[in-house]
Steps between C-alpha positions, in 0.01 A plus 500: 500500500350846509419476133331167538285637789391794283406269217287281736331806651416634159357163400288488817366853428413391150305201622317713759412755233372225267281361779369849584415570139288179469334533836720247687448516868174685485179360638155590369164526678212338309168686560233713358154636546164325501220724374125454564535244778169494694482571874582207735630279217844351431696413183792260564785545254796269453837499328842321553374292787367793686139620555345821630146567605371834369196610713274790465459665833353825366139577419318599183400858461162627405567424135617151571865574442752311727855588597794354315701239688878484464683176576850351489638149542692425821840412331685685230622334178851518370583658166409271206245291688180444312173571678134434404240650740176294494209437730495180703416197288166351586511201265669368183294301250623197316547710186722741690243775545565680829232657716619770742355592836316830493360729772142433585266619213784660303730430213857646501711519190849622437530870410875535537822310407447196716775295334855610431858481607608674815717805416393546145292791612576746773157471649280185517125551481329156502150656521160340503148650454198345665133535411184351632366216282221588257318189377225524237124461551266345256276203419268389217188647331225236468206488263602785261393428146497847343622842574752606768498551880704774666653437847667743728703482822393829652689776311820294474432286198242421231486217257261395217423135442339421153306187420679236295507564121369151452265428788440145628192349651517526790726803497856435613638680804710809404806562723582857589754696712438838653865581569721502811404604855766581761509283814273628768286707268134437472322429169146518391396374150180634353321458162523846343312399189300184399440420138154566363258221588705373802519553870847423633594460875824435676595263778798528745518867386650649816810411690838599641804409288736229638815343368341293218299583187113497539337310222142438628332834426252350264235682296183333391295646217142393463282590201203717604150426357416705191 
């Protein structure tokens, strides 16, 4: 009887050791850090039927830097459970393309291991990094037959638009882009250089950047009398 009890005890200890070695009985907190989240904005993250609202309560410093925000989901996962930390889903298209909810005027992308199996790593860092959106500005150049016109957005960007190699009559509009502008920043497009024999002017040249690209900063070039 005593021998049988010892055998059963040894077997129980072996099972306990095996469970301990593979993480059995251990729960894991799923969390991480959100970087760059703008003041008074929230990113909602989800996984395994849970969600957590990550809110920036801090303020930006003089250089525009914001505090990092740590988060964790309310319930722990058991060893071996698979997690995938993603933002709330806004919509799913017919082709399966998923659109995620983002904080106002920002885009947040994964910058840590957001998908894995609980217990495979000793520390889980499902991090995200957010940044203000930066759409492009641009438009078309009208009336340009020869030469090139140079446009500038202050000191931030410059572009040169050349006339078509094979001009048409009337000349076709020439699309251009002057690069990206961060949300909330102002822009001011000017003609730095007009081609010889032309006077070029800009419409809708000044504005404050919103969430969407600006494509109506048009330039019209008119031939000057000889």
